[in-house]
N, C-alpha and C positions, 0 to 999 in steps of 0.2 A: 348843415349837419356837420358836427365836429368829428374829428378822427376817432375820438373815444366812443361816440355814438355808433360810428360805422363798425368799429371793432366789436362793440356789444351786439350789434345786429348780426354780424358775421359769425361770432362765436355761438350765439343762440341758434342760428340756422344750422351750424355744424352739430350742435347738441341735439336738435330735432332729428337730423339725419342719423346720428348715432343711436338715438332712442328707437327709431324705427328698425335699425339693424339689430338692436338688443331684443326688441319684440319679435322680430323674425326668428332669431336664434331661440327665443323662448318657445316658439311653436314647434321647433324640432326637438326640444329637450326630451319629451316622453319616449321618443324612439330609442334613445341611447340606453337608458336603464333596461328597457325591454330587450334590446340586443344583448346586453351583458347577462341578463337573466336567462335568455335563450341559450347562450353558449355555456353558462354554468350548468345547465340541466340537459344539454344535448348528449346524444349517444354517439359513439364512434371512436375513432382513434384518439387516444389520450394526447398525443403530440399535436394533432390538428386542433383538437378542442382547446388545448392550452394556448395555442397560438391565437386563435380567434377570440378567446376570452380575454387574453391580455391586450390584444389589439382593440377590442371594444372598450375595455377599461381605460386604456390610454386615450382613446377618442373622447370618451365621456369626460375625463379629467381636463383635457385641453378645451373642450366645449364649455365646461363650467368656468375655467380660467378666462376664456375669451369673454364670456358673459359678465364676469365680475369686473374685468378691465373696462368693458363698455359701460357698465353701470357707473363706475367712478369717473370715466371720461365725460359722460353725459352731465354729471353734476358739476365737474370742473369747468366745462365749457359754458354751461348755462349760467353759472355764477359770474363768469367773466371778470374775475378778479384782476389784480395788478399783474400777476404773473402771465396771465393770458394776454393782457394788453401789451406787456413788454415783448412777449413772443411774437405777436403780430406786427408791432410797430418798431421792432429793433432795427430793421433795415432802413427805415426812413429817418432815424434820428440824426444821422450824419449829413443828411441833405439840407 
């Protein structure tokens, strides 16, 4: 097995791991909009409601950002292009 084949296998294994992480995050996604909706419509102190609403909005935004980055990372590692091979083989070129 050549080093190029080994890098392809390793990067695709990493892509599968990231895909499962993405799918796991996808299962938690419905709870975030529900929490935002809950704090938009909750009764109580305006200051507390604003804090929790903004907190849930921020949490939702970062959750979506993480899912987007995972989606593109899965594609990048699965394709195993020249940049991925250079990344994994950069330390062995001098040897």
